[in-house]
C-alpha positions in Angstrom: -107.3 11.1 -21.3 -104.3 10.3 -23.6 -102.7 7.0 -22.6 -99.0 7.1 -22.5 -97.1 3.9 -23.4 -95.2 3.6 -20.1 -95.7 0.7 -17.7 -95.6 0.9 -13.9 -95.1 -2.3 -12.0 -96.5 -2.1 -8.5 -96.2 -4.9 -5.9 -98.9 -5.1 -3.2 -101.2 -3.2 -5.5 -104.6 -4.5 -4.3 -104.8 -2.6 -1.0 -103.4 0.2 1.1 -100.7 2.5 -0.2 -100.0 0.3 -3.2 -103.7 0.4 -4.3 -103.7 4.2 -3.9 -100.5 4.5 -5.9 -101.9 2.3 -8.7 -104.9 4.7 -8.9 -102.6 7.7 -9.3 -100.5 6.0 -12.1 -103.7 4.9 -13.9 -105.1 8.5 -13.6 -102.0 9.8 -15.4 -102.3 7.2 -18.2 -99.7 4.7 -17.1 -100.3 1.1 -18.1 -100.1 -1.1 -15.0 -98.6 -4.4 -14.0 -100.2 -5.1 -10.6 -98.8 -7.8 -8.4 -100.3 -9.4 -5.3 -100.9 -12.9 -3.9 -104.6 -13.3 -4.4 -106.0 -13.8 -7.9 -109.6 -12.6 -7.1 -108.4 -9.4 -5.6 -106.2 -8.8 -8.6 -109.0 -9.4 -11.0 -111.3 -6.9 -9.2 -108.7 -4.2 -9.0 -107.6 -4.8 -12.7 -111.2 -4.2 -13.7 -111.4 -1.0 -11.7 -108.1 0.4 -13.0 -109.0 -0.5 -16.6 -111.9 2.0 -16.4 -109.2 4.7 -16.6 -108.5 3.6 -20.2 -105.2 2.0 -19.5 -103.9 -1.6 -20.0 -103.8 -3.5 -16.7 -101.9 -6.8 -16.4 -102.5 -8.7 -13.2 -99.9 -11.2 -12.1 -100.4 -13.3 -8.9 -97.1 -14.0 -7.1 -96.3 -14.7 -3.5 -93.3 -12.5 -2.9 -92.6 -14.0 0.5 -90.9 -16.7 -1.7 -87.8 -15.7 -3.5 -88.4 -18.1 -6.4 -91.7 -16.3 -7.1 -89.9 -12.9 -7.3 -87.6 -14.4 -9.9 -90.6 -15.9 -11.7 -92.2 -12.5 -11.8 -89.2 -11.0 -13.5 -89.2 -13.9 -16.0 -92.9 -13.5 -16.7 -92.7 -9.8 -17.4 -89.7 -10.4 -19.7 -91.5 -13.2 -21.5 -94.4 -10.9 -22.2 -92.0 -8.3 -23.6 -93.2 -5.6 -21.3 -90.9 -2.6 -20.7 -91.2 -1.5 -17.1 -90.5 2.3 -16.9 -91.5 2.6 -13.2 -90.9 0.0 -10.5 -92.7 0.4 -7.2 -91.5 -2.0 -4.5 -94.5 -1.6 -2.2 -95.3 -5.0 -0.8 -94.2 -5.4 2.8 -95.3 -6.8 6.1 -94.2 -6.8 9.8 -94.6 -9.0 12.8 -95.5 -7.7 16.3 -94.1 -8.8 19.6 -91.0 -9.0 21.7 -88.1 -10.6 19.7 -87.7 -13.4 22.2 -91.3 -14.5 21.7 -91.8 -14.1 17.9 -91.5 -17.0 15.4 -88.2 -17.0 13.6 -89.7 -18.6 10.4 -92.3 -15.8 10.2 -89.5 -13.2 10.6 -87.4 -14.8 7.9 -90.4 -14.7 5.6 -90.7 -11.0 6.3 -87.0 -10.5 5.5 -87.6 -12.3 2.2 -90.6 -10.1 1.3 -89.3 -6.8 2.5 -85.7 -7.2 1.5 -85.0 -10.2 -0.9 -87.9 -9.5 -3.2 -86.9 -5.8 -3.4 -83.4 -6.8 -4.3 -84.5 -9.3 -6.9 -86.9 -7.0 -8.7 -84.7 -4.0 -8.5 -81.7 -5.9 -9.8 -83.6 -7.2 -12.8 -85.4 -4.0 -13.9 -82.4 -1.7 -13.2 -80.4 -3.6 -15.8 -83.2 -3.0 -18.3 -83.5 0.7 -17.3 -79.7 1.2 -17.7 -79.8 -0.2 -21.2 -82.3 2.5 -22.3 -80.9 5.2 -20.0 -84.2 5.9 -18.2 -86.3 4.7 -15.3 -87.9 5.5 -12.0 -88.0 3.4 -8.8 -90.1 4.0 -5.7 -89.2 1.9 -2.7 -91.5 1.8 0.4 -89.3 2.4 3.3 -90.9 3.8 6.5 -90.1 6.2 9.3 -89.3 2.8 10.9 -86.2 2.9 8.8 -84.8 5.8 10.8 -85.6 4.5 14.3 -85.0 1.4 16.4 -88.3 -0.4 17.0 -89.0 -2.4 20.1 -91.9 -4.8 19.5 -91.2 -4.6 15.7 -87.4 -5.1 15.7 -87.2 -7.2 12.5 -89.6 -4.9 10.6 -87.7 -1.8 11.5 -84.5 -3.5 10.6 -85.8 -4.5 7.1 -87.0 -0.9 6.5 -83.6 0.4 7.5 -82.2 -1.8 4.8 -84.7 -0.5 2.2 -83.9 3.1 3.0 -80.1 2.6 3.0 -80.3 0.5 -0.2 -82.4 3.1 -2.0 -80.0 5.9 -1.2 -76.9 3.8 -2.2 -78.2 2.7 -5.6 -79.7 6.2 -6.3 -76.1 7.5 -6.2 -74.8 4.6 -8.3 -77.4 5.2 -11.0 -77.2 9.0 -11.1 -75.4 9.0 -14.5 -78.0 6.6 -16.0 -81.0 9.0 -15.9 -82.6 6.7 -13.3 -84.1 8.1 -10.1 -84.7 6.1 -6.9 -87.1 7.5 -4.4 -87.7 6.2 -0.8 -91.2 6.9 0.6 -91.2 7.0 4.4 -94.7 7.0 5.8 -95.6 6.6 9.5 -98.4 4.5 10.9 -101.1 4.4 8.1 -104.7 3.2 8.1 -104.1 0.0 6.2 -104.4 -3.8 6.8 -100.7 -3.8 7.9 -101.6 -4.0 11.6 -104.0 -6.9 11.2 -101.4 -8.9 9.3 -98.7 -8.0 11.9 -101.1 -9.0 14.8 -100.6 -5.7 16.4 -104.1 -4.3 16.9 -103.4 -4.1 20.7 -100.5 -1.7 20.3 -100.9 1.8 21.7 -100.4 3.5 18.3 -103.1 1.4 16.6 -105.5 1.9 19.5 -105.3 5.7 18.8 -107.0 5.7 15.4 -106.6 9.5 15.1 -102.8 8.9 14.8 -103.1 6.8 11.6 -102.5 8.5 8.2 -104.8 8.2 5.2 -103.1 5.9 2.6 -104.3 8.1 -0.2 -102.4 11.0 1.3 -99.3 8.9 1.8 -99.5 7.7 -1.8 -99.9 11.2 -3.1 -96.8 12.3 -1.3 -94.8 9.4 -2.6 -96.1 9.8 -6.2 -95.2 13.5 -6.3 -91.8 12.9 -4.9 -91.1 10.1 -7.4 -92.2 12.2 -10.3 -90.1 15.1 -9.2 -87.0 12.9 -8.8 -86.6 13.4 -5.1 -84.4 10.9 -3.1 -86.9 10.6 -0.3 -90.1 11.9 1.2 -91.2 11.6 4.8 -95.0 11.7 4.6 -96.8 13.8 7.2 -95.7 16.8 9.3 -95.9 14.9 12.5 -93.6 12.2 11.1 -91.1 14.9 9.8 -91.0 16.3 13.3 -90.5 12.9 14.9 -87.7 12.0 12.6 -86.1 15.5 13.2 -86.3 14.8 16.9 -84.9 11.3 16.6 -81.9 12.7 14.7 -81.0 14.7 17.8 -81.8 12.2 20.5 -79.6 9.3 21.5 -80.8 6.0 20.0 -81.6 4.7 23.5 -84.0 7.6 24.0 -85.6 7.0 20.5 -86.0 3.3 21.3 -87.8 4.2 24.6 -90.1 6.5 22.7 -90.9 3.8 20.1 -91.5 1.3 22.9 -94.1 3.5 24.5 -95.9 3.9 21.1 -95.8 0.2 20.2 -96.2 -1.8 23.4 -99.7 -3.2 24.1 -102.1 -0.4 25.3 -103.6 -0.5 28.8 -101.8 -3.7 29.8 -103.3 -5.8 27.1 -101.5 -9.1 26.6 -99.5 -9.7 23.4 -100.8 -12.6 21.4 -97.3 -14.0 21.0 -96.8 -14.2 24.8 
């Protein structure tokens, strides 16, 4: 395999959709800057990706903290690495009724899902504009298109990511920079453990969860072809099509049915 000289920076690259995306970039000869919180996981994944014959730079940063997002930008710049593709993948949610969930936890999620995306995109877009080339993939979600009882803050953050992506895509259209939003549905990753939502109806039905490799493939192909967005999975496309027709109150009721605890199980936040 011929290695190209381009670098892709991927946040949340050690598991789930981010990990599968990193594999696709490495397969196609992209050098990688992989970012996650845990050094040991980064080292293991860096060794794995390096077997594809690409350079892999692992940087441990906690993107729940804004100052670490700024520090990531500074470190990449100090190493004189040109980022050709930015993948804002890292994200988390919190499960429960809004009246019961912890506000500090929710503010951390806002910082991870929104603030770190803004910080990294702002920094690397300026560099992309200077050389008139770049690609950005932002992990939105079908949650970005629907109100989400039991995950109200998560859905709100993903609505921001989707709207933000579409807006800056338009702003950057004369700069040869494409911005793509990836909208997966429920996917078989560690997201649900981290969000404490194993008792939700949608997670209890394991058959409803998408394979992260399939989601990553959809996102990667959309990014490379310059699409503005991709809803991953036929079922999700159908659901979003339906939600575009139904009143928001009806969509919220539908999401409530999917996300409330299954079979009367108690919510850990109660």
